[in-house]
Structure formats: structure tokens, C-alpha cells
OpenMM code with the backbone's topology and positions (N, CA, C; nanometers):
from openmm import Vec3, app, unit

residues = "MET SER GLU ASP ILE ARG TRP LYS GLN ARG PHE ASP ASN TYR CYS ARG SER TYR SER GLN LEU ASN LYS ALA VAL THR ALA HIS SER GLU LEU SER ASP ASN GLU LEU ILE GLN MET ALA LEU VAL LYS ALA PHE GLU MET THR PHE GLU LEU ALA TRP LYS THR MET MET ASP TYR LEU ARG TYR ASN GLY ILE ASP VAL LYS LEU PRO ARG GLU VAL ILE LYS GLN ALA PHE ALA ASN ASP ILE ILE VAL ASP GLY GLN LEU TRP ILE ASP MET LEU GLU ASN ARG ASN VAL MET ALA HIS VAL TYR ASP GLU ALA ARG ALA HIS GLU THR VAL ASN GLN ILE CYS GLN HIS TYR LEU PRO ALA LEU GLU GLN LEU HIS GLN PHE LEU ARG GLU LYS SER ALA".split()
positions = [
    Vec3(-6.9354, -5.9031, -9.4382),
    Vec3(-6.9819, -6.0393, -9.4523),
    Vec3(-7.1033, -6.0373, -9.5443),
    Vec3(-7.1033, -6.1149, -9.6489),
    Vec3(-7.2159, -6.1158, -9.7409),
    Vec3(-7.3308, -6.1952, -9.6816),
    Vec3(-7.4525, -6.1654, -9.7284),
    Vec3(-7.5706, -6.2373, -9.6811),
    Vec3(-7.5600, -6.3853, -9.7137),
    Vec3(-7.4989, -6.4185, -9.8284),
    Vec3(-7.4827, -6.5577, -9.8682),
    Vec3(-7.4052, -6.6327, -9.7610),
    Vec3(-7.2955, -6.5753, -9.7192),
    Vec3(-7.2151, -6.6393, -9.6152),
    Vec3(-7.2939, -6.6433, -9.4841),
    Vec3(-7.3674, -6.5388, -9.4540),
    Vec3(-7.4412, -6.5304, -9.3281),
    Vec3(-7.5416, -6.6449, -9.3146),
    Vec3(-7.6239, -6.6686, -9.4166),
    Vec3(-7.7249, -6.7739, -9.4019),
    Vec3(-7.6599, -6.9111, -9.3994),
    Vec3(-7.5516, -6.9275, -9.4724),
    Vec3(-7.4837, -7.0577, -9.4718),
    Vec3(-7.4130, -7.0823, -9.3388),
    Vec3(-7.3559, -6.9769, -9.2803),
    Vec3(-7.2943, -6.9925, -9.1490),
    Vec3(-7.3996, -7.0256, -9.0435),
    Vec3(-7.5111, -6.9570, -9.0504),
    Vec3(-7.6185, -6.9852, -8.9547),
    Vec3(-7.6712, -7.1272, -8.9777),
    Vec3(-7.6786, -7.1693, -9.1040),
    Vec3(-7.7243, -7.3042, -9.1349),
    Vec3(-7.6297, -7.4086, -9.0750),
    Vec3(-7.5002, -7.3831, -9.0768),
    Vec3(-7.4052, -7.4754, -9.0125),
    Vec3(-7.4379, -7.4909, -8.8637),
    Vec3(-7.4684, -7.3809, -8.7970),
    Vec3(-7.5072, -7.3871, -8.6555),
    Vec3(-7.6387, -7.4628, -8.6383),
    Vec3(-7.7320, -7.4381, -8.7290),
    Vec3(-7.8597, -7.5091, -8.7257),
    Vec3(-7.8364, -7.6600, -8.7393),
    Vec3(-7.7481, -7.6992, -8.8297),
    Vec3(-7.7193, -7.8417, -8.8494),
    Vec3(-7.6671, -7.9058, -8.7212),
    Vec3(-7.5775, -7.8382, -8.6529),
    Vec3(-7.5238, -7.8918, -8.5281),
    Vec3(-7.6332, -7.9033, -8.4217),
    Vec3(-7.7147, -7.8014, -8.4103),
    Vec3(-7.8223, -7.8037, -8.3125),
    Vec3(-7.9263, -7.9098, -8.3480),
    Vec3(-7.9572, -7.9212, -8.4748),
    Vec3(-8.0523, -8.0217, -8.5213),
    Vec3(-8.0005, -8.1629, -8.4900),
    Vec3(-7.8720, -8.1831, -8.5063),
    Vec3(-7.8113, -8.3121, -8.4737),
    Vec3(-7.8259, -8.3424, -8.3249),
    Vec3(-7.8035, -8.2421, -8.2401),
    Vec3(-7.8196, -8.2604, -8.0956),
    Vec3(-7.9650, -8.2907, -8.0596),
    Vec3(-8.0572, -8.2249, -8.1280),
    Vec3(-8.1983, -8.2525, -8.1040),
    Vec3(-8.2314, -8.3970, -8.1405),
    Vec3(-8.1785, -8.4443, -8.2521),
    Vec3(-8.2001, -8.5845, -8.2907),
    Vec3(-8.1466, -8.6799, -8.1849),
    Vec3(-8.0303, -8.6480, -8.1294),
    Vec3(-7.9740, -8.7312, -8.0233),
    Vec3(-8.0635, -8.7306, -7.8995),
    Vec3(-8.1188, -8.6150, -7.8672),
    Vec3(-8.2083, -8.6057, -7.7514),
    Vec3(-8.3364, -8.6852, -7.7754),
    Vec3(-8.3883, -8.6814, -7.8968),
    Vec3(-8.5085, -8.7597, -7.9299),
    Vec3(-8.4778, -8.9088, -7.9187),
    Vec3(-8.3616, -8.9497, -7.9670),
    Vec3(-8.3220, -9.0906, -7.9570),
    Vec3(-8.3077, -9.1325, -7.8107),
    Vec3(-8.2425, -9.0492, -7.7313),
    Vec3(-8.2267, -9.0804, -7.5889),
    Vec3(-8.3627, -9.0894, -7.5209),
    Vec3(-8.4523, -8.9994, -7.5571),
    Vec3(-8.5867, -9.0022, -7.4997),
    Vec3(-8.6610, -9.1297, -7.5389),
    Vec3(-8.6426, -9.1760, -7.6610),
    Vec3(-8.7120, -9.2981, -7.7030),
    Vec3(-8.6619, -9.4196, -7.6242),
    Vec3(-8.5371, -9.4125, -7.5786),
    Vec3(-8.4798, -9.5222, -7.5012),
    Vec3(-8.5120, -9.5116, -7.3519),
    Vec3(-8.5238, -9.3892, -7.3015),
    Vec3(-8.5508, -9.3657, -7.1581),
    Vec3(-8.6600, -9.2594, -7.1446),
    Vec3(-8.7792, -9.2923, -7.1851),
    Vec3(-8.8861, -9.1930, -7.1954),
    Vec3(-8.9310, -9.1353, -7.0605),
    Vec3(-8.9036, -9.2032, -6.9508),
    Vec3(-8.9454, -9.1527, -6.8200),
    Vec3(-8.8389, -9.0672, -6.7511),
    Vec3(-8.7234, -9.0525, -6.8139),
    Vec3(-8.6147, -8.9775, -6.7529),
    Vec3(-8.6406, -8.8274, -6.7678),
    Vec3(-8.6639, -8.7597, -6.6550),
    Vec3(-8.6972, -8.6172, -6.6579),
    Vec3(-8.5831, -8.5302, -6.7095),
    Vec3(-8.4593, -8.5678, -6.6803),
    Vec3(-8.3457, -8.4893, -6.7309),
    Vec3(-8.3379, -8.4964, -6.8825),
    Vec3(-8.3643, -8.6126, -6.9384),
    Vec3(-8.3644, -8.6257, -7.0846),
    Vec3(-8.4791, -8.5448, -7.1440),
    Vec3(-8.5932, -8.5462, -7.0782),
    Vec3(-8.7060, -8.4665, -7.1266),
    Vec3(-8.6715, -8.3174, -7.1261),
    Vec3(-8.6075, -8.2722, -7.0187),
    Vec3(-8.5675, -8.1317, -7.0110),
    Vec3(-8.4646, -8.0988, -7.1184),
    Vec3(-8.3690, -8.1896, -7.1383),
    Vec3(-8.2679, -8.1681, -7.2426),
    Vec3(-8.3335, -8.1627, -7.3798),
    Vec3(-8.4317, -8.2473, -7.4017),
    Vec3(-8.5025, -8.2501, -7.5294),
    Vec3(-8.5744, -8.1178, -7.5539),
    Vec3(-8.6413, -8.0656, -7.4526),
    Vec3(-8.7108, -7.9375, -7.4665),
    Vec3(-8.6110, -7.8253, -7.4941),
    Vec3(-8.5002, -7.8231, -7.4215),
    Vec3(-8.3996, -7.7178, -7.4432),
    Vec3(-8.3340, -7.7302, -7.5804),
    Vec3(-8.3081, -7.8524, -7.6248),
    Vec3(-8.2512, -7.8732, -7.7586),
    Vec3(-8.3489, -7.8251, -7.8648),
    Vec3(-8.4772, -7.8487, -7.8431),
    Vec3(-8.5790, -7.7988, -7.9355),
    Vec3(-8.5788, -7.6465, -7.9391),
    Vec3(-8.5755, -7.5831, -7.8209),
    Vec3(-8.5770, -7.4377, -7.8152),
    Vec3(-8.4609, -7.3784, -7.8942),
    Vec3(-8.3418, -7.4342, -7.8751),
    Vec3(-8.2243, -7.3836, -7.9462),
    Vec3(-8.2359, -7.4088, -8.0958),
    Vec3(-8.2804, -7.5275, -8.1326),
    Vec3(-8.2925, -7.5611, -8.2739),
    Vec3(-8.3973, -7.4740, -8.3410),
    Vec3(-8.5084, -7.4535, -8.2743),
    Vec3(-8.6126, -7.3674, -8.3303),
    Vec3(-8.5606, -7.2253, -8.3497),
    Vec3(-8.4894, -7.1742, -8.2503),
    Vec3(-8.4336, -7.0387, -8.2596),
    Vec3(-8.3415, -7.0261, -8.3812),
    Vec3(-8.2542, -7.1235, -8.3990),
    Vec3(-8.1653, -7.1208, -8.5148),
    Vec3(-8.2415, -7.1423, -8.6456),
    Vec3(-8.3487, -7.2193, -8.6408),
    Vec3(-8.4284, -7.2446, -8.7607),
    Vec3(-8.4899, -7.1154, -8.8133),
    Vec3(-8.5574, -7.0405, -8.7284),
    Vec3(-8.6234, -6.9210, -8.7794),
    Vec3(-8.5210, -6.8144, -8.8186),
    Vec3(-8.4097, -6.8079, -8.7455),
    Vec3(-8.3075, -6.7090, -8.7824),
    Vec3(-8.2368, -6.7471, -8.9133),
    Vec3(-8.2201, -6.8750, -8.9370),
    Vec3(-8.1620, -6.9192, -9.0641),
    Vec3(-8.2582, -6.8878, -9.1783),
    Vec3(-8.3866, -6.9131, -9.1552),
    Vec3(-8.4857, -6.8775, -9.2580),
    Vec3(-8.4848, -6.7262, -9.2835),
    Vec3(-8.4729, -6.6469, -9.1779),
    Vec3(-8.4674, -6.5016, -9.1931),
    Vec3(-8.3488, -6.4620, -9.2802),
    Vec3(-8.2316, -6.5186, -9.2509),
    Vec3(-8.1126, -6.4876, -9.3304),
    Vec3(-8.1285, -6.5345, -9.4748),
    Vec3(-8.1873, -6.6506, -9.4949),
    Vec3(-8.2097, -6.7030, -9.6303),
    Vec3(-8.3084, -6.6141, -9.7063),
    Vec3(-8.4141, -6.5712, -9.6396),
    Vec3(-8.5099, -6.4807, -9.7041),
    Vec3(-8.4429, -6.3490, -9.7417),
    Vec3(-8.3620, -6.2946, -9.6524),
    Vec3(-8.2896, -6.1699, -9.6830),
    Vec3(-8.1976, -6.1880, -9.8031),
    Vec3(-8.1316, -6.3021, -9.8085),
    Vec3(-8.0462, -6.3332, -9.9231),
    Vec3(-8.1271, -6.3299, -10.0525),
    Vec3(-8.2531, -6.3650, -10.0421),
    Vec3(-8.3419, -6.3669, -10.1584),
    Vec3(-8.4256, -6.2396, -10.1707),
    Vec3(-8.3857, -6.1342, -10.1013),
    Vec3(-8.4479, -6.0035, -10.1179),
    Vec3(-8.5731, -5.9783, -10.0367),
    Vec3(-8.6005, -6.0598, -9.9381),
    Vec3(-8.7196, -6.0433, -9.8541),
    Vec3(-8.6732, -6.0072, -9.7143),
    Vec3(-8.6989, -5.8833, -9.6732),
    Vec3(-8.6498, -5.8345, -9.5442),
    Vec3(-8.7577, -5.8506, -9.4380),
    Vec3(-8.7382, -5.9448, -9.3486),
    Vec3(-8.8287, -5.9679, -9.2362),
    Vec3(-8.7444, -5.9809, -9.1102),
    Vec3(-8.8043, -5.9471, -8.9959),
    Vec3(-8.7265, -5.9460, -8.8727),
    Vec3(-8.7867, -6.0300, -8.7615),
    Vec3(-8.9169, -6.0293, -8.7490),
    Vec3(-8.9821, -6.0980, -8.6374),
    Vec3(-9.0126, -6.2432, -8.6733),
    Vec3(-9.0050, -6.3315, -8.5757),
    Vec3(-9.0246, -6.4746, -8.6041),
    Vec3(-9.1547, -6.5060, -8.6780),
    Vec3(-9.2638, -6.4457, -8.6365),
    Vec3(-9.3933, -6.4728, -8.7014),
    Vec3(-9.3910, -6.4296, -8.8482),
    Vec3(-9.3308, -6.3138, -8.8760),
    Vec3(-9.3182, -6.2656, -9.0140),
    Vec3(-9.2299, -6.3605, -9.0956),
    Vec3(-9.1223, -6.4050, -9.0351),
    Vec3(-9.0312, -6.4968, -9.1028),
    Vec3(-9.1047, -6.6251, -9.1397),
    Vec3(-9.1807, -6.6786, -9.0460),
    Vec3(-9.2544, -6.8027, -9.0712),
    Vec3(-9.3549, -6.7827, -9.1849),
    Vec3(-9.4278, -6.6726, -9.1808),
    Vec3(-9.5265, -6.6459, -9.2865),
    Vec3(-9.4598, -6.6352, -9.4230),
    Vec3(-9.3474, -6.5651, -9.4295),
    Vec3(-9.2774, -6.5505, -9.5578),
    Vec3(-9.2132, -6.6815, -9.6020),
    Vec3(-9.1622, -6.7584, -9.5072),
    Vec3(-9.1033, -6.8884, -9.5416),
    Vec3(-9.2096, -6.9801, -9.5999),
    Vec3(-9.3282, -6.9773, -9.5433),
    Vec3(-9.4388, -7.0574, -9.5958),
    Vec3(-9.4798, -7.0065, -9.7342),
    Vec3(-9.4941, -6.8754, -9.7483),
    Vec3(-9.5349, -6.8162, -9.8766),
    Vec3(-9.4337, -6.8440, -9.9871),
    Vec3(-9.3074, -6.8643, -9.9486),
    Vec3(-9.2008, -6.8884, -10.0469),
    Vec3(-9.1600, -7.0351, -10.0545),
    Vec3(-9.2441, -7.1236, -10.0021),
    Vec3(-9.2244, -7.2686, -10.0119),
    Vec3(-9.0953, -7.3186, -9.9472),
    Vec3(-9.0510, -7.2512, -9.8447),
    Vec3(-8.9348, -7.2967, -9.7685),
    Vec3(-8.9801, -7.4003, -9.6662),
    Vec3(-9.0957, -7.3753, -9.6068),
    Vec3(-9.1578, -7.4709, -9.5148),
    Vec3(-9.2936, -7.5093, -9.5718),
    Vec3(-9.3430, -7.6262, -9.5337),
    Vec3(-9.4680, -7.6742, -9.5931),
    Vec3(-9.5903, -7.6582, -9.5035),
    Vec3(-9.5721, -7.6384, -9.3737),
    Vec3(-9.6851, -7.6265, -9.2820),
    Vec3(-9.6662, -7.5033, -9.1944),
    Vec3(-9.7143, -7.3906, -9.2431),
    Vec3(-9.6969, -7.2654, -9.1707),
    Vec3(-9.7615, -7.2659, -9.0340),
    Vec3(-9.8810, -7.3256, -9.0219),
    Vec3(-9.9488, -7.3275, -8.8929),
    Vec3(-9.8705, -7.4082, -8.7896),
    Vec3(-9.8108, -7.5184, -8.8320),
    Vec3(-9.7291, -7.5976, -8.7399),
    Vec3(-9.6121, -7.5147, -8.6879),
    Vec3(-9.5518, -7.4355, -8.7747),
    Vec3(-9.4398, -7.3506, -8.7323),
    Vec3(-9.4865, -7.2413, -8.6360),
    Vec3(-9.6072, -7.1869, -8.6580),
    Vec3(-9.6626, -7.0895, -8.5633),
    Vec3(-9.6860, -7.1576, -8.4289),
    Vec3(-9.7379, -7.2806, -8.4328),
    Vec3(-9.7570, -7.3573, -8.3087),
    Vec3(-9.6234, -7.3806, -8.2387),
    Vec3(-9.5198, -7.4120, -8.3155),
    Vec3(-9.3870, -7.4327, -8.2583),
    Vec3(-9.3386, -7.3049, -8.1902),
    Vec3(-9.3579, -7.1920, -8.2570),
    Vec3(-9.3176, -7.0623, -8.2013),
    Vec3(-9.3887, -7.0359, -8.0688),
    Vec3(-9.5191, -7.0553, -8.0661),
    Vec3(-9.5950, -7.0304, -7.9444),
    Vec3(-9.5535, -7.1252, -7.8327),
    Vec3(-9.5328, -7.2511, -7.8664),
    Vec3(-9.4902, -7.3486, -7.7669),
    Vec3(-9.3514, -7.3146, -7.7139),
    Vec3(-9.2609, -7.2778, -7.8033),
    Vec3(-9.1259, -7.2381, -7.7610),
    Vec3(-9.1325, -7.1190, -7.6665),
    Vec3(-9.2168, -7.0218, -7.6976),
    Vec3(-9.2287, -6.9032, -7.6131),
    Vec3(-9.2771, -6.9386, -7.4732),
    Vec3(-9.3751, -7.0245, -7.4642),
    Vec3(-9.4276, -7.0653, -7.3336),
    Vec3(-9.3217, -7.1427, -7.2558),
    Vec3(-9.2579, -7.2403, -7.3205),
    Vec3(-9.1607, -7.3257, -7.2514),
    Vec3(-9.0358, -7.2488, -7.2103),
    Vec3(-9.0023, -7.1445, -7.2821),
    Vec3(-8.8827, -7.0673, -7.2483),
    Vec3(-8.9025, -6.9840, -7.1214),
    Vec3(-9.0288, -6.9585, -7.0841),
    Vec3(-9.0541, -6.8693, -6.9709),
    Vec3(-9.1257, -6.9348, -6.8531),
    Vec3(-9.1925, -7.0449, -6.8777),
    Vec3(-9.2693, -7.1110, -6.7724),
    Vec3(-9.2424, -7.2607, -6.7801),
    Vec3(-9.2091, -7.3196, -6.6650),
    Vec3(-9.1938, -7.4649, -6.6642),
    Vec3(-9.3142, -7.5248, -6.5944),
    Vec3(-9.3864, -7.6036, -6.6691),
    Vec3(-9.5029, -7.6752, -6.6189),
    Vec3(-9.4834, -7.8194, -6.6635),
    Vec3(-9.4805, -7.9101, -6.5657),
    Vec3(-9.4484, -8.0496, -6.5971),
    Vec3(-9.5441, -8.1103, -6.6997),
    Vec3(-9.6725, -8.0846, -6.6850),
    Vec3(-9.7695, -8.1394, -6.7816),
    Vec3(-9.7450, -8.0796, -6.9195),
    Vec3(-9.7180, -7.9506, -6.9243),
    Vec3(-9.6903, -7.8834, -7.0530),
    Vec3(-9.5609, -7.9379, -7.1128),
    Vec3(-9.4627, -7.9647, -7.0289),
    Vec3(-9.3351, -8.0198, -7.0774),
    Vec3(-9.3567, -8.1568, -7.1411),
    Vec3(-9.4386, -8.2419, -7.0791),
    Vec3(-9.4664, -8.3743, -7.1365),
    Vec3(-9.5362, -8.3609, -7.2719),
    Vec3(-9.6319, -8.2691, -7.2794),
    Vec3(-9.7021, -8.2464, -7.4061),
    Vec3(-9.6054, -8.1933, -7.5120),
    Vec3(-9.5171, -8.1031, -7.4719),
    Vec3(-9.4189, -8.0480, -7.5652),
    Vec3(-9.3256, -8.1575, -7.6157),
    Vec3(-9.2809, -8.2442, -7.5268),
    Vec3(-9.1943, -8.3552, -7.5679),
    Vec3(-9.2651, -8.4397, -7.6741),
    Vec3(-9.3918, -8.4692, -7.6511),
    Vec3(-9.4673, -8.5468, -7.7503),
    Vec3(-9.4796, -8.4725, -7.8825),
    Vec3(-9.5067, -8.3434, -7.8756),
    Vec3(-9.5175, -8.2624, -7.9977),
    Vec3(-9.3844, -8.2589, -8.0724),
    Vec3(-9.2751, -8.2435, -7.9986),
    Vec3(-9.1431, -8.2406, -8.0623),
    Vec3(-9.1186, -8.3710, -8.1363),
    Vec3(-9.1395, -8.4813, -8.0695),
    Vec3(-9.1103, -8.6124, -8.1290),
    Vec3(-9.2016, -8.6455, -8.2462),
    Vec3(-9.3275, -8.6097, -8.2362),
    Vec3(-9.4237, -8.6498, -8.3380),
    Vec3(-9.4388, -8.5502, -8.4519),
    Vec3(-9.4326, -8.4198, -8.4232),
    Vec3(-9.4653, -8.3198, -8.5246),
    Vec3(-9.3532, -8.2213, -8.5555),
    Vec3(-9.2877, -8.1711, -8.4499),
    Vec3(-9.1899, -8.0652, -8.4709),
    Vec3(-9.0624, -8.1164, -8.5376),
    Vec3(-9.0150, -8.2329, -8.4946),
    Vec3(-8.8923, -8.2868, -8.5541),
    Vec3(-8.9064, -8.3075, -8.7053),
    Vec3(-9.0172, -8.3649, -8.7541),
    Vec3(-9.0320, -8.3777, -8.8997),
    Vec3(-9.0325, -8.2425, -8.9719),
    Vec3(-9.0918, -8.1393, -8.9106),
    Vec3(-9.0913, -8.0068, -8.9721),
    Vec3(-8.9497, -7.9494, -8.9769),
    Vec3(-8.8746, -7.9685, -8.8691),
    Vec3(-8.7354, -7.9225, -8.8660),
    Vec3(-8.6505, -8.0008, -8.9658),
    Vec3(-8.6808, -8.1290, -8.9837),
    Vec3(-8.6115, -8.2120, -9.0831),
    Vec3(-8.6400, -8.1616, -9.2242),
    Vec3(-8.7647, -8.1265, -9.2514),
    Vec3(-8.8007, -8.0741, -9.3842),
    Vec3(-8.7224, -7.9467, -9.4140),
    Vec3(-8.7140, -7.8563, -9.3149),
    Vec3(-8.6347, -7.7337, -9.3340),
    Vec3(-8.4884, -7.7682, -9.3559),
    Vec3(-8.4373, -7.8611, -9.2781),
    Vec3(-8.2978, -7.9036, -9.2914),
    Vec3(-8.2701, -7.9523, -9.4335),
    Vec3(-8.3570, -8.0356, -9.4859),
    Vec3(-8.3394, -8.0892, -9.6214),
    Vec3(-8.3438, -7.9755, -9.7246),
    Vec3(-8.4404, -7.8847, -9.7106),
    Vec3(-8.4534, -7.7740, -9.8033),
    Vec3(-8.3258, -7.6905, -9.8078),
    Vec3(-8.2780, -7.6513, -9.6900),
    Vec3(-8.1606, -7.5644, -9.6847),
    Vec3(-8.0334, -7.6386, -9.7274),
    Vec3(-8.0254, -7.7673, -9.6966),
    Vec3(-7.9088, -7.8438, -9.7408),
    Vec3(-7.9009, -7.8464, -9.8930),
    Vec3(-8.0151, -7.8632, -9.9583),
    Vec3(-8.0174, -7.8596, -10.1048),
    Vec3(-7.9771, -7.7236, -10.1581),
    Vec3(-8.0211, -7.6167, -10.0928),
    Vec3(-7.9888, -7.4814, -10.1378),
    Vec3(-7.8435, -7.4442, -10.1113),
    Vec3(-7.7828, -7.5055, -10.0111),
    Vec3(-7.6446, -7.4706, -9.9764),
    Vec3(-7.5419, -7.5478, -10.0603),
    Vec3(-7.5877, -7.6481, -10.1322),
    Vec3(-7.4953, -7.7303, -10.2121),
    Vec3(-7.4427, -7.6568, -10.3334),
] * unit.nanometer
topology = app.Topology()
chain = topology.addChain("A")
for resn in residues:
    res = topology.addResidue(resn, chain)
    for name in ("N", "CA", "C"):
        topology.addAtom(name, app.Element.getBySymbol(name[0]), res)
């Protein structure tokens, strides 16, 4: 399997996950007090973020940059103008790590707000970038 196919295949998965995240954000905007929707939104974010950094890793490898760890991938993606706000992506990584291992209701509410206000636009920017590159 060539690297070209690998990053594009991963990008297809990212697109599907990103679409589900958008649906969760929309559902949350309609029923913001629903705890199940909030949990679904956090889980959709976790999956989308995971696919985002792995897609960036595959895209960087396709372009001759070999990185493996999420933090390294984010730094290289920022350095190569794939993402525009490297610190926001580091914040997303740290938040994802905490939410994946510890459930704290107050932290979950804060994460939901961060996803809706800051993380979704960053994921959208990556989506647009990769969609242009895959055309």
C-alpha cells in the first residue's frame, strides 16, 4: 500500500468522523442540557482528534517527514502550514488525553464548550486543507 493511498484512506475515515462530530455539535446546540448528547459529543471529538493527528502523520510521511508521536506530528504539521494554531492542537491533545481516562462532569462541560467554540473550527481548517490536497 503506498503512502499516498494510506493518507487518503485515513482522510476518508477522518471525513466520516468529522461529519459525526458536526452532527453531535448540532444536536448539542438543540439540546444543550442532555448529558448523553454531551457524552456523545466528547467521544466523537476523541475519535475525530485521533483520526486527525494520524491523518496528519500519514500526510507528513507522504511528504518525507517521519514522525510518530502525536505531539511531534502536531509540531511538524504547524511548521509545515498544515494547521494554523499549533498551541490549540496541543491543548486538544492534552484535553483528549484527560477525557479519555478520567470522567469529571465539570471537565466534560468545559470540554464540550471548547469543542464547540475552538476545537471544531481547528478540525474544520484541517479538513479543508486535506480536502484540497486530496483533489
